[in-house]
mmCIF file as Biopython writes it, N, C-alpha, C and O atoms, coordinates in Angstrom:
data_model
#
loop_
_atom_site.group_PDB
_atom_site.id
_atom_site.type_symbol
_atom_site.label_atom_id
_atom_site.label_alt_id
_atom_site.label_comp_id
_atom_site.label_asym_id
_atom_site.label_entity_id
_atom_site.label_seq_id
_atom_site.pdbx_PDB_ins_code
_atom_site.Cartn_x
_atom_site.Cartn_y
_atom_site.Cartn_z
_atom_site.occupancy
_atom_site.B_iso_or_equiv
_atom_site.auth_seq_id
_atom_site.auth_asym_id
_atom_site.pdbx_PDB_model_num
ATOM 1   N N  . UNK A ? 1  ? 105.490 -31.433 -18.461 1.0 0.0 1  A 1 
ATOM 2   C CA . UNK A ? 1  ? 104.426 -32.466 -17.749 1.0 0.0 1  A 1 
ATOM 3   C C  . UNK A ? 1  ? 103.272 -31.900 -16.669 1.0 0.0 1  A 1 
ATOM 4   O O  . UNK A ? 1  ? 102.495 -32.627 -16.051 1.0 0.0 1  A 1 
ATOM 5   N N  . UNK A ? 2  ? 103.330 -30.588 -16.592 1.0 0.0 2  A 1 
ATOM 6   C CA . UNK A ? 2  ? 102.401 -30.159 -15.627 1.0 0.0 2  A 1 
ATOM 7   C C  . UNK A ? 2  ? 102.629 -30.245 -14.273 1.0 0.0 2  A 1 
ATOM 8   O O  . UNK A ? 2  ? 101.712 -30.087 -13.468 1.0 0.0 2  A 1 
ATOM 9   N N  . UNK A ? 3  ? 103.988 -30.527 -13.878 1.0 0.0 3  A 1 
ATOM 10  C CA . UNK A ? 3  ? 104.252 -30.562 -12.541 1.0 0.0 3  A 1 
ATOM 11  C C  . UNK A ? 3  ? 105.380 -29.462 -12.260 1.0 0.0 3  A 1 
ATOM 12  O O  . UNK A ? 3  ? 106.336 -29.222 -12.998 1.0 0.0 3  A 1 
ATOM 13  N N  . UNK A ? 4  ? 105.085 -28.863 -11.083 1.0 0.0 4  A 1 
ATOM 14  C CA . UNK A ? 4  ? 106.288 -27.723 -11.006 1.0 0.0 4  A 1 
ATOM 15  C C  . UNK A ? 4  ? 107.464 -28.344 -10.307 1.0 0.0 4  A 1 
ATOM 16  O O  . UNK A ? 4  ? 107.116 -28.938 -9.287  1.0 0.0 4  A 1 
ATOM 17  N N  . UNK A ? 5  ? 108.572 -28.377 -10.517 1.0 0.0 5  A 1 
ATOM 18  C CA . UNK A ? 5  ? 109.725 -28.743 -9.976  1.0 0.0 5  A 1 
ATOM 19  C C  . UNK A ? 5  ? 109.861 -28.619 -8.435  1.0 0.0 5  A 1 
ATOM 20  O O  . UNK A ? 5  ? 110.413 -29.435 -7.697  1.0 0.0 5  A 1 
ATOM 21  N N  . UNK A ? 6  ? 109.353 -27.635 -8.133  1.0 0.0 6  A 1 
ATOM 22  C CA . UNK A ? 6  ? 109.390 -27.548 -6.687  1.0 0.0 6  A 1 
ATOM 23  C C  . UNK A ? 6  ? 108.263 -28.474 -5.809  1.0 0.0 6  A 1 
ATOM 24  O O  . UNK A ? 6  ? 108.201 -28.540 -4.582  1.0 0.0 6  A 1 
ATOM 25  N N  . UNK A ? 7  ? 107.487 -29.091 -6.685  1.0 0.0 7  A 1 
ATOM 26  C CA . UNK A ? 7  ? 106.648 -30.082 -6.107  1.0 0.0 7  A 1 
ATOM 27  C C  . UNK A ? 7  ? 107.303 -31.325 -5.856  1.0 0.0 7  A 1 
ATOM 28  O O  . UNK A ? 7  ? 106.727 -32.128 -5.122  1.0 0.0 7  A 1 
ATOM 29  N N  . UNK A ? 8  ? 108.414 -31.613 -6.346  1.0 0.0 8  A 1 
ATOM 30  C CA . UNK A ? 8  ? 108.894 -32.855 -6.473  1.0 0.0 8  A 1 
ATOM 31  C C  . UNK A ? 8  ? 110.330 -32.830 -5.151  1.0 0.0 8  A 1 
ATOM 32  O O  . UNK A ? 8  ? 111.460 -32.400 -5.385  1.0 0.0 8  A 1 
ATOM 33  N N  . UNK A ? 9  ? 109.968 -33.273 -4.130  1.0 0.0 9  A 1 
ATOM 34  C CA . UNK A ? 9  ? 110.926 -32.992 -2.956  1.0 0.0 9  A 1 
ATOM 35  C C  . UNK A ? 9  ? 112.309 -33.186 -2.838  1.0 0.0 9  A 1 
ATOM 36  O O  . UNK A ? 9  ? 113.028 -32.542 -2.074  1.0 0.0 9  A 1 
ATOM 37  N N  . UNK A ? 10 ? 112.819 -34.408 -3.879  1.0 0.0 10 A 1 
ATOM 38  C CA . UNK A ? 10 ? 114.089 -34.429 -3.735  1.0 0.0 10 A 1 
ATOM 39  C C  . UNK A ? 10 ? 114.894 -33.296 -4.738  1.0 0.0 10 A 1 
ATOM 40  O O  . UNK A ? 10 ? 116.009 -32.817 -4.530  1.0 0.0 10 A 1 
ATOM 41  N N  . UNK A ? 11 ? 114.105 -33.057 -5.735  1.0 0.0 11 A 1 
ATOM 42  C CA . UNK A ? 11 ? 114.661 -31.731 -6.710  1.0 0.0 11 A 1 
ATOM 43  C C  . UNK A ? 11 ? 114.793 -30.613 -5.774  1.0 0.0 11 A 1 
ATOM 44  O O  . UNK A ? 11 ? 115.809 -29.921 -5.700  1.0 0.0 11 A 1 
ATOM 45  N N  . UNK A ? 12 ? 113.660 -30.437 -5.003  1.0 0.0 12 A 1 
ATOM 46  C CA . UNK A ? 12 ? 113.614 -29.153 -4.153  1.0 0.0 12 A 1 
ATOM 47  C C  . UNK A ? 12 ? 114.819 -29.070 -3.128  1.0 0.0 12 A 1 
ATOM 48  O O  . UNK A ? 12 ? 115.446 -28.029 -2.930  1.0 0.0 12 A 1 
ATOM 49  N N  . UNK A ? 13 ? 115.025 -30.032 -2.624  1.0 0.0 13 A 1 
ATOM 50  C CA . UNK A ? 13 ? 116.322 -30.523 -1.564  1.0 0.0 13 A 1 
ATOM 51  C C  . UNK A ? 13 ? 117.442 -30.302 -2.380  1.0 0.0 13 A 1 
ATOM 52  O O  . UNK A ? 13 ? 118.350 -29.609 -1.921  1.0 0.0 13 A 1 
ATOM 53  N N  . UNK A ? 14 ? 117.527 -30.724 -3.397  1.0 0.0 14 A 1 
ATOM 54  C CA . UNK A ? 14 ? 118.927 -30.600 -4.151  1.0 0.0 14 A 1 
ATOM 55  C C  . UNK A ? 14 ? 119.059 -29.285 -4.581  1.0 0.0 14 A 1 
ATOM 56  O O  . UNK A ? 14 ? 120.225 -28.894 -4.532  1.0 0.0 14 A 1 
ATOM 57  N N  . UNK A ? 15 ? 118.208 -28.430 -5.008  1.0 0.0 15 A 1 
ATOM 58  C CA . UNK A ? 15 ? 118.289 -27.182 -5.520  1.0 0.0 15 A 1 
ATOM 59  C C  . UNK A ? 15 ? 118.707 -26.385 -4.186  1.0 0.0 15 A 1 
ATOM 60  O O  . UNK A ? 15 ? 119.638 -25.592 -4.328  1.0 0.0 15 A 1 
ATOM 61  N N  . UNK A ? 16 ? 118.166 -26.492 -2.979  1.0 0.0 16 A 1 
ATOM 62  C CA . UNK A ? 16 ? 118.396 -25.956 -1.911  1.0 0.0 16 A 1 
ATOM 63  C C  . UNK A ? 16 ? 120.023 -26.338 -1.176  1.0 0.0 16 A 1 
ATOM 64  O O  . UNK A ? 16 ? 120.616 -25.637 -0.356  1.0 0.0 16 A 1 
ATOM 65  N N  . UNK A ? 17 ? 120.475 -27.630 -1.752  1.0 0.0 17 A 1 
ATOM 66  C CA . UNK A ? 17 ? 121.797 -27.623 -1.322  1.0 0.0 17 A 1 
ATOM 67  C C  . UNK A ? 17 ? 122.777 -27.118 -2.488  1.0 0.0 17 A 1 
ATOM 68  O O  . UNK A ? 17 ? 123.980 -27.065 -2.231  1.0 0.0 17 A 1 
ATOM 69  N N  . UNK A ? 18 ? 122.354 -26.774 -3.654  1.0 0.0 18 A 1 
ATOM 70  C CA . UNK A ? 18 ? 123.145 -26.395 -4.746  1.0 0.0 18 A 1 
ATOM 71  C C  . UNK A ? 18 ? 123.525 -27.409 -5.557  1.0 0.0 18 A 1 
ATOM 72  O O  . UNK A ? 18 ? 124.570 -27.290 -6.197  1.0 0.0 18 A 1 
ATOM 73  N N  . UNK A ? 19 ? 122.780 -28.509 -5.656  1.0 0.0 19 A 1 
ATOM 74  C CA . UNK A ? 19 ? 123.087 -29.453 -6.562  1.0 0.0 19 A 1 
ATOM 75  C C  . UNK A ? 19 ? 121.904 -29.492 -7.851  1.0 0.0 19 A 1 
ATOM 76  O O  . UNK A ? 19 ? 120.681 -29.459 -7.708  1.0 0.0 19 A 1 
ATOM 77  N N  . UNK A ? 20 ? 122.676 -29.574 -9.134  1.0 0.0 20 A 1 
ATOM 78  C CA . UNK A ? 20 ? 121.663 -29.469 -10.383 1.0 0.0 20 A 1 
ATOM 79  C C  . UNK A ? 20 ? 121.098 -28.130 -10.448 1.0 0.0 20 A 1 
ATOM 80  O O  . UNK A ? 20 ? 121.391 -27.173 -9.731  1.0 0.0 20 A 1 
ATOM 81  N N  . UNK A ? 21 ? 120.121 -28.188 -11.540 1.0 0.0 21 A 1 
ATOM 82  C CA . UNK A ? 21 ? 119.422 -26.752 -11.798 1.0 0.0 21 A 1 
ATOM 83  C C  . UNK A ? 21 ? 118.271 -27.287 -12.456 1.0 0.0 21 A 1 
ATOM 84  O O  . UNK A ? 21 ? 118.334 -28.233 -13.241 1.0 0.0 21 A 1 
ATOM 85  N N  . UNK A ? 22 ? 117.057 -26.597 -12.094 1.0 0.0 22 A 1 
ATOM 86  C CA . UNK A ? 22 ? 115.902 -26.784 -12.812 1.0 0.0 22 A 1 
ATOM 87  C C  . UNK A ? 22 ? 115.137 -25.440 -13.221 1.0 0.0 22 A 1 
ATOM 88  O O  . UNK A ? 22 ? 113.942 -25.416 -13.516 1.0 0.0 22 A 1 
ATOM 89  N N  . UNK A ? 23 ? 115.862 -24.480 -13.202 1.0 0.0 23 A 1 
ATOM 90  C CA . UNK A ? 23 ? 115.441 -23.443 -13.697 1.0 0.0 23 A 1 
ATOM 91  C C  . UNK A ? 23 ? 115.792 -23.326 -15.318 1.0 0.0 23 A 1 
ATOM 92  O O  . UNK A ? 23 ? 116.910 -23.287 -15.832 1.0 0.0 23 A 1 
ATOM 93  N N  . UNK A ? 24 ? 114.647 -23.288 -15.885 1.0 0.0 24 A 1 
ATOM 94  C CA . UNK A ? 24 ? 114.809 -23.450 -17.503 1.0 0.0 24 A 1 
ATOM 95  C C  . UNK A ? 24 ? 115.637 -22.181 -18.078 1.0 0.0 24 A 1 
ATOM 96  O O  . UNK A ? 24 ? 116.373 -22.318 -19.055 1.0 0.0 24 A 1 
ATOM 97  N N  . UNK A ? 25 ? 115.490 -21.048 -17.478 1.0 0.0 25 A 1 
ATOM 98  C CA . UNK A ? 25 ? 116.271 -19.674 -18.238 1.0 0.0 25 A 1 
ATOM 99  C C  . UNK A ? 25 ? 117.601 -20.224 -17.905 1.0 0.0 25 A 1 
ATOM 100 O O  . UNK A ? 25 ? 118.382 -19.793 -18.753 1.0 0.0 25 A 1 
ATOM 101 N N  . UNK A ? 26 ? 118.253 -21.027 -17.005 1.0 0.0 26 A 1 
ATOM 102 C CA . UNK A ? 26 ? 119.486 -21.237 -16.695 1.0 0.0 26 A 1 
ATOM 103 C C  . UNK A ? 26 ? 120.012 -22.455 -17.298 1.0 0.0 26 A 1 
ATOM 104 O O  . UNK A ? 26 ? 121.170 -22.797 -17.055 1.0 0.0 26 A 1 
ATOM 105 N N  . UNK A ? 27 ? 119.190 -23.198 -18.132 1.0 0.0 27 A 1 
ATOM 106 C CA . UNK A ? 27 ? 119.566 -24.176 -18.908 1.0 0.0 27 A 1 
ATOM 107 C C  . UNK A ? 27 ? 119.523 -24.207 -20.280 1.0 0.0 27 A 1 
ATOM 108 O O  . UNK A ? 27 ? 118.458 -23.947 -20.841 1.0 0.0 27 A 1 
ATOM 109 N N  . UNK A ? 28 ? 120.749 -24.552 -21.071 1.0 0.0 28 A 1 
ATOM 110 C CA . UNK A ? 28 ? 121.069 -24.738 -22.384 1.0 0.0 28 A 1 
ATOM 111 C C  . UNK A ? 28 ? 120.548 -25.992 -22.865 1.0 0.0 28 A 1 
ATOM 112 O O  . UNK A ? 28 ? 121.085 -27.087 -22.700 1.0 0.0 28 A 1 
ATOM 113 N N  . UNK A ? 29 ? 119.233 -25.715 -23.604 1.0 0.0 29 A 1 
ATOM 114 C CA . UNK A ? 29 ? 118.279 -26.867 -24.301 1.0 0.0 29 A 1 
ATOM 115 C C  . UNK A ? 29 ? 118.778 -26.959 -25.408 1.0 0.0 29 A 1 
ATOM 116 O O  . UNK A ? 29 ? 118.726 -25.989 -26.164 1.0 0.0 29 A 1 
ATOM 117 N N  . UNK A ? 30 ? 119.377 -28.116 -25.785 1.0 0.0 30 A 1 
ATOM 118 C CA . UNK A ? 30 ? 119.641 -28.680 -27.081 1.0 0.0 30 A 1 
ATOM 119 C C  . UNK A ? 30 ? 118.576 -29.582 -27.907 1.0 0.0 30 A 1 
ATOM 120 O O  . UNK A ? 30 ? 117.934 -30.405 -27.255 1.0 0.0 30 A 1 
ATOM 121 N N  . UNK A ? 31 ? 118.401 -29.501 -28.989 1.0 0.0 31 A 1 
ATOM 122 C CA . UNK A ? 31 ? 117.715 -30.333 -29.580 1.0 0.0 31 A 1 
ATOM 123 C C  . UNK A ? 31 ? 116.200 -29.743 -29.717 1.0 0.0 31 A 1 
ATOM 124 O O  . UNK A ? 31 ? 115.984 -28.532 -29.683 1.0 0.0 31 A 1 
ATOM 125 N N  . UNK A ? 32 ? 115.130 -30.760 -29.880 1.0 0.0 32 A 1 
ATOM 126 C CA . UNK A ? 32 ? 113.759 -29.892 -30.007 1.0 0.0 32 A 1 
ATOM 127 C C  . UNK A ? 32 ? 113.302 -28.939 -29.152 1.0 0.0 32 A 1 
ATOM 128 O O  . UNK A ? 32 ? 113.820 -28.940 -28.036 1.0 0.0 32 A 1 
ATOM 129 N N  . UNK A ? 33 ? 112.485 -28.144 -29.378 1.0 0.0 33 A 1 
ATOM 130 C CA . UNK A ? 33 ? 112.250 -27.154 -28.337 1.0 0.0 33 A 1 
ATOM 131 C C  . UNK A ? 33 ? 111.203 -27.714 -27.518 1.0 0.0 33 A 1 
ATOM 132 O O  . UNK A ? 33 ? 110.317 -28.422 -27.996 1.0 0.0 33 A 1 
ATOM 133 N N  . UNK A ? 34 ? 111.284 -27.407 -26.263 1.0 0.0 34 A 1 
ATOM 134 C CA . UNK A ? 34 ? 110.604 -27.975 -25.148 1.0 0.0 34 A 1 
ATOM 135 C C  . UNK A ? 34 ? 108.780 -28.069 -25.575 1.0 0.0 34 A 1 
ATOM 136 O O  . UNK A ? 34 ? 108.065 -29.071 -25.544 1.0 0.0 34 A 1 
ATOM 137 N N  . UNK A ? 35 ? 108.390 -26.582 -25.977 1.0 0.0 35 A 1 
ATOM 138 C CA . UNK A ? 35 ? 107.060 -26.514 -26.253 1.0 0.0 35 A 1 
ATOM 139 C C  . UNK A ? 35 ? 106.617 -27.469 -27.288 1.0 0.0 35 A 1 
ATOM 140 O O  . UNK A ? 35 ? 105.452 -27.865 -27.314 1.0 0.0 35 A 1 
ATOM 141 N N  . UNK A ? 36 ? 107.680 -27.931 -28.313 1.0 0.0 36 A 1 
ATOM 142 C CA . UNK A ? 36 ? 107.416 -29.022 -29.279 1.0 0.0 36 A 1 
ATOM 143 C C  . UNK A ? 36 ? 106.908 -30.423 -28.675 1.0 0.0 36 A 1 
ATOM 144 O O  . UNK A ? 36 ? 105.873 -30.985 -29.030 1.0 0.0 36 A 1 
ATOM 145 N N  . UNK A ? 37 ? 107.792 -30.886 -27.719 1.0 0.0 37 A 1 
ATOM 146 C CA . UNK A ? 37 ? 107.585 -32.046 -27.396 1.0 0.0 37 A 1 
ATOM 147 C C  . UNK A ? 37 ? 106.835 -32.078 -25.784 1.0 0.0 37 A 1 
ATOM 148 O O  . UNK A ? 37 ? 106.651 -33.123 -25.160 1.0 0.0 37 A 1 
ATOM 149 N N  . UNK A ? 38 ? 106.541 -31.002 -25.396 1.0 0.0 38 A 1 
ATOM 150 C CA . UNK A ? 38 ? 105.875 -31.229 -24.119 1.0 0.0 38 A 1 
ATOM 151 C C  . UNK A ? 38 ? 104.584 -31.953 -24.115 1.0 0.0 38 A 1 
ATOM 152 O O  . UNK A ? 38 ? 103.768 -31.961 -25.036 1.0 0.0 38 A 1 
ATOM 153 N N  . UNK A ? 39 ? 104.486 -32.576 -22.944 1.0 0.0 39 A 1 
ATOM 154 C CA . UNK A ? 39 ? 103.274 -33.566 -22.818 1.0 0.0 39 A 1 
ATOM 155 C C  . UNK A ? 39 ? 102.729 -33.392 -21.516 1.0 0.0 39 A 1 
ATOM 156 O O  . UNK A ? 39 ? 103.428 -33.839 -20.607 1.0 0.0 39 A 1 
ATOM 157 N N  . UNK A ? 40 ? 101.674 -32.863 -21.204 1.0 0.0 40 A 1 
ATOM 158 C CA . UNK A ? 40 ? 100.886 -32.677 -19.770 1.0 0.0 40 A 1 
ATOM 159 C C  . UNK A ? 40 ? 100.440 -33.857 -19.261 1.0 0.0 40 A 1 
ATOM 160 O O  . UNK A ? 40 ? 99.647  -34.491 -19.957 1.0 0.0 40 A 1 
ATOM 161 N N  . UNK A ? 41 ? 100.789 -34.324 -18.142 1.0 0.0 41 A 1 
ATOM 162 C CA . UNK A ? 41 ? 100.190 -35.454 -17.437 1.0 0.0 41 A 1 
ATOM 163 C C  . UNK A ? 41 ? 99.106  -35.313 -16.577 1.0 0.0 41 A 1 
ATOM 164 O O  . UNK A ? 41 ? 99.054  -34.297 -15.883 1.0 0.0 41 A 1 
ATOM 165 N N  . UNK A ? 42 ? 98.176  -36.205 -16.496 1.0 0.0 42 A 1 
ATOM 166 C CA . UNK A ? 42 ? 97.269  -36.085 -15.505 1.0 0.0 42 A 1 
ATOM 167 C C  . UNK A ? 42 ? 97.657  -36.387 -13.999 1.0 0.0 42 A 1 
ATOM 168 O O  . UNK A ? 42 ? 98.084  -37.509 -13.726 1.0 0.0 42 A 1 
ATOM 169 N N  . UNK A ? 43 ? 97.534  -35.495 -13.085 1.0 0.0 43 A 1 
ATOM 170 C CA . UNK A ? 43 ? 98.158  -35.582 -11.859 1.0 0.0 43 A 1 
ATOM 171 C C  . UNK A ? 43 ? 97.149  -36.816 -10.992 1.0 0.0 43 A 1 
ATOM 172 O O  . UNK A ? 43 ? 96.024  -37.206 -11.307 1.0 0.0 43 A 1 
ATOM 173 N N  . UNK A ? 44 ? 97.890  -37.183 -9.976  1.0 0.0 44 A 1 
ATOM 174 C CA . UNK A ? 44 ? 97.217  -38.346 -8.925  1.0 0.0 44 A 1 
ATOM 175 C C  . UNK A ? 44 ? 95.939  -37.493 -8.490  1.0 0.0 44 A 1 
ATOM 176 O O  . UNK A ? 44 ? 95.988  -36.263 -8.500  1.0 0.0 44 A 1 
ATOM 177 N N  . UNK A ? 45 ? 94.921  -38.113 -8.152  1.0 0.0 45 A 1 
ATOM 178 C CA . UNK A ? 45 ? 93.796  -37.713 -7.534  1.0 0.0 45 A 1 
ATOM 179 C C  . UNK A ? 45 ? 93.933  -37.169 -6.242  1.0 0.0 45 A 1 
ATOM 180 O O  . UNK A ? 45 ? 93.209  -36.214 -5.962  1.0 0.0 45 A 1 
ATOM 181 N N  . UNK A ? 46 ? 94.812  -37.644 -5.309  1.0 0.0 46 A 1 
ATOM 182 C CA . UNK A ? 46 ? 95.313  -37.003 -4.265  1.0 0.0 46 A 1 
ATOM 183 C C  . UNK A ? 46 ? 96.550  -35.957 -4.333  1.0 0.0 46 A 1 
ATOM 184 O O  . UNK A ? 46 ? 97.356  -35.817 -3.413  1.0 0.0 46 A 1 
ATOM 185 N N  . UNK A ? 47 ? 96.580  -35.320 -5.423  1.0 0.0 47 A 1 
ATOM 186 C CA . UNK A ? 47 ? 97.816  -34.328 -5.509  1.0 0.0 47 A 1 
ATOM 187 C C  . UNK A ? 47 ? 97.813  -33.297 -4.385  1.0 0.0 47 A 1 
ATOM 188 O O  . UNK A ? 47 ? 98.905  -32.976 -3.916  1.0 0.0 47 A 1 
ATOM 189 N N  . UNK A ? 48 ? 96.763  -32.776 -3.932  1.0 0.0 48 A 1 
ATOM 190 C CA . UNK A ? 48 ? 96.712  -31.772 -2.872  1.0 0.0 48 A 1 
ATOM 191 C C  . UNK A ? 48 ? 96.976  -32.154 -1.583  1.0 0.0 48 A 1 
ATOM 192 O O  . UNK A ? 48 ? 97.406  -31.314 -0.792  1.0 0.0 48 A 1 
ATOM 193 N N  . UNK A ? 49 ? 96.730  -33.643 -1.141  1.0 0.0 49 A 1 
ATOM 194 C CA . UNK A ? 49 ? 97.447  -34.032 -0.073  1.0 0.0 49 A 1 
ATOM 195 C C  . UNK A ? 49 ? 98.833  -34.559 -0.307  1.0 0.0 49 A 1 
ATOM 196 O O  . UNK A ? 49 ? 99.650  -34.646 0.610   1.0 0.0 49 A 1 
ATOM 197 N N  . UNK A ? 50 ? 99.073  -34.888 -1.463  1.0 0.0 50 A 1 
ATOM 198 C CA . UNK A ? 50 ? 100.638 -35.300 -1.823  1.0 0.0 50 A 1 
ATOM 199 C C  . UNK A ? 50 ? 101.244 -34.127 -1.448  1.0 0.0 50 A 1 
ATOM 200 O O  . UNK A ? 50 ? 102.144 -34.306 -0.628  1.0 0.0 50 A 1 
ATOM 201 N N  . UNK A ? 51 ? 101.017 -32.754 -1.836  1.0 0.0 51 A 1 
ATOM 202 C CA . UNK A ? 51 ? 101.790 -31.845 -1.842  1.0 0.0 51 A 1 
ATOM 203 C C  . UNK A ? 51 ? 101.931 -30.923 -0.406  1.0 0.0 51 A 1 
ATOM 204 O O  . UNK A ? 51 ? 102.503 -29.837 -0.308  1.0 0.0 51 A 1 
ATOM 205 N N  . UNK A ? 52 ? 101.215 -31.708 0.709   1.0 0.0 52 A 1 
ATOM 206 C CA . UNK A ? 52 ? 101.277 -31.153 1.940   1.0 0.0 52 A 1 
ATOM 207 C C  . UNK A ? 52 ? 102.721 -31.317 2.373   1.0 0.0 52 A 1 
ATOM 208 O O  . UNK A ? 52 ? 103.047 -30.488 3.224   1.0 0.0 52 A 1 
ATOM 209 N N  . UNK A ? 53 ? 103.585 -32.088 2.046   1.0 0.0 53 A 1 
ATOM 210 C CA . UNK A ? 53 ? 105.088 -32.146 2.453   1.0 0.0 53 A 1 
ATOM 211 C C  . UNK A ? 53 ? 105.783 -30.820 2.386   1.0 0.0 53 A 1 
ATOM 212 O O  . UNK A ? 53 ? 106.823 -30.591 3.004   1.0 0.0 53 A 1 
ATOM 213 N N  . UNK A ? 54 ? 105.146 -29.918 1.581   1.0 0.0 54 A 1 
ATOM 214 C CA . UNK A ? 54 ? 105.868 -28.733 1.516   1.0 0.0 54 A 1 
ATOM 215 C C  . UNK A ? 54 ? 105.565 -27.569 2.533   1.0 0.0 54 A 1 
ATOM 216 O O  . UNK A ? 54 ? 106.220 -26.532 2.637   1.0 0.0 54 A 1 
ATOM 217 N N  . UNK A ? 55 ? 104.343 -27.964 3.337   1.0 0.0 55 A 1 
ATOM 218 C CA . UNK A ? 55 ? 104.046 -27.157 4.513   1.0 0.0 55 A 1 
ATOM 219 C C  . UNK A ? 55 ? 104.714 -27.341 5.503   1.0 0.0 55 A 1 
ATOM 220 O O  . UNK A ? 55 ? 105.478 -28.300 5.396   1.0 0.0 55 A 1 
ATOM 221 N N  . UNK A ? 56 ? 104.752 -26.720 6.602   1.0 0.0 56 A 1 
ATOM 222 C CA . UNK A ? 56 ? 105.290 -26.996 7.969   1.0 0.0 56 A 1 
ATOM 223 C C  . UNK A ? 56 ? 104.748 -28.555 8.426   1.0 0.0 56 A 1 
ATOM 224 O O  . UNK A ? 56 ? 103.631 -29.062 8.321   1.0 0.0 56 A 1 
ATOM 225 N N  . UNK A ? 57 ? 105.992 -29.075 8.963   1.0 0.0 57 A 1 
ATOM 226 C CA . UNK A ? 57 ? 105.643 -30.391 9.564   1.0 0.0 57 A 1 
ATOM 227 C C  . UNK A ? 57 ? 105.106 -30.311 10.869  1.0 0.0 57 A 1 
ATOM 228 O O  . UNK A ? 57 ? 105.899 -30.254 11.809  1.0 0.0 57 A 1 
ATOM 229 N N  . UNK A ? 58 ? 103.576 -30.293 11.137  1.0 0.0 58 A 1 
ATOM 230 C CA . UNK A ? 58 ? 102.969 -30.167 12.220  1.0 0.0 58 A 1 
ATOM 231 C C  . UNK A ? 58 ? 102.616 -31.433 12.971  1.0 0.0 58 A 1 
ATOM 232 O O  . UNK A ? 58 ? 102.445 -31.449 14.190  1.0 0.0 58 A 1 
ATOM 233 N N  . UNK A ? 59 ? 102.510 -32.544 12.146  1.0 0.0 59 A 1 
ATOM 234 C CA . UNK A ? 59 ? 101.970 -33.947 12.703  1.0 0.0 59 A 1 
ATOM 235 C C  . UNK A ? 59 ? 102.340 -34.997 11.657  1.0 0.0 59 A 1 
ATOM 236 O O  . UNK A ? 59 ? 102.672 -34.747 10.498  1.0 0.0 59 A 1 
ATOM 237 N N  . UNK A ? 60 ? 102.239 -36.216 12.222  1.0 0.0 60 A 1 
ATOM 238 C CA . UNK A ? 60 ? 102.680 -37.280 11.260  1.0 0.0 60 A 1 
ATOM 239 C C  . UNK A ? 60 ? 101.661 -37.187 10.060  1.0 0.0 60 A 1 
ATOM 240 O O  . UNK A ? 60 ? 100.442 -37.126 10.220  1.0 0.0 60 A 1 
ATOM 241 N N  . UNK A ? 61 ? 102.375 -37.182 8.700   1.0 0.0 61 A 1 
ATOM 242 C CA . UNK A ? 61 ? 101.583 -37.349 7.409   1.0 0.0 61 A 1 
ATOM 243 C C  . UNK A ? 61 ? 100.466 -38.505 7.595   1.0 0.0 61 A 1 
ATOM 244 O O  . UNK A ? 61 ? 100.613 -39.561 8.210   1.0 0.0 61 A 1 
ATOM 245 N N  . UNK A ? 62 ? 99.512  -38.127 7.030   1.0 0.0 62 A 1 
ATOM 246 C CA . UNK A ? 62 ? 98.312  -39.032 6.824   1.0 0.0 62 A 1 
ATOM 247 C C  . UNK A ? 62 ? 98.854  -40.262 5.517   1.0 0.0 62 A 1 
ATOM 248 O O  . UNK A ? 62 ? 99.700  -39.975 4.671   1.0 0.0 62 A 1 
ATOM 249 N N  . UNK A ? 63 ? 98.315  -41.315 5.582   1.0 0.0 63 A 1 
ATOM 250 C CA . UNK A ? 63 ? 98.384  -42.023 4.512   1.0 0.0 63 A 1 
ATOM 251 C C  . UNK A ? 63 ? 97.841  -41.879 3.473   1.0 0.0 63 A 1 
ATOM 252 O O  . UNK A ? 63 ? 96.613  -41.816 3.412   1.0 0.0 63 A 1 
ATOM 253 N N  . UNK A ? 64 ? 98.853  -41.767 2.089   1.0 0.0 64 A 1 
ATOM 254 C CA . UNK A ? 64 ? 98.323  -41.217 0.909   1.0 0.0 64 A 1 
ATOM 255 C C  . UNK A ? 64 ? 97.897  -42.344 -0.049  1.0 0.0 64 A 1 
ATOM 256 O O  . UNK A ? 64 ? 98.310  -43.417 0.391   1.0 0.0 64 A 1 
ATOM 257 N N  . UNK A ? 65 ? 97.327  -42.463 -1.017  1.0 0.0 65 A 1 
ATOM 258 C CA . UNK A ? 65 ? 96.931  -43.153 -1.986  1.0 0.0 65 A 1 
ATOM 259 C C  . UNK A ? 65 ? 95.670  -43.703 -1.882  1.0 0.0 65 A 1 
ATOM 260 O O  . UNK A ? 65 ? 95.218  -44.392 -2.796  1.0 0.0 65 A 1 
#
């Protein structure tokens, strides 16, 4: 999809808690190969602002959208 799993907050928090797995090298993929069905999505125009959650929380986040 063109989205790094660590960009998705709940996936990152789950990984840190030991829940689930998003490292493809550790996943047994069955069926079609990922490269054959992969579709890259256009990201939101505010993607840079949306990814600010990953940095240190220094102030109340600005309204997104």
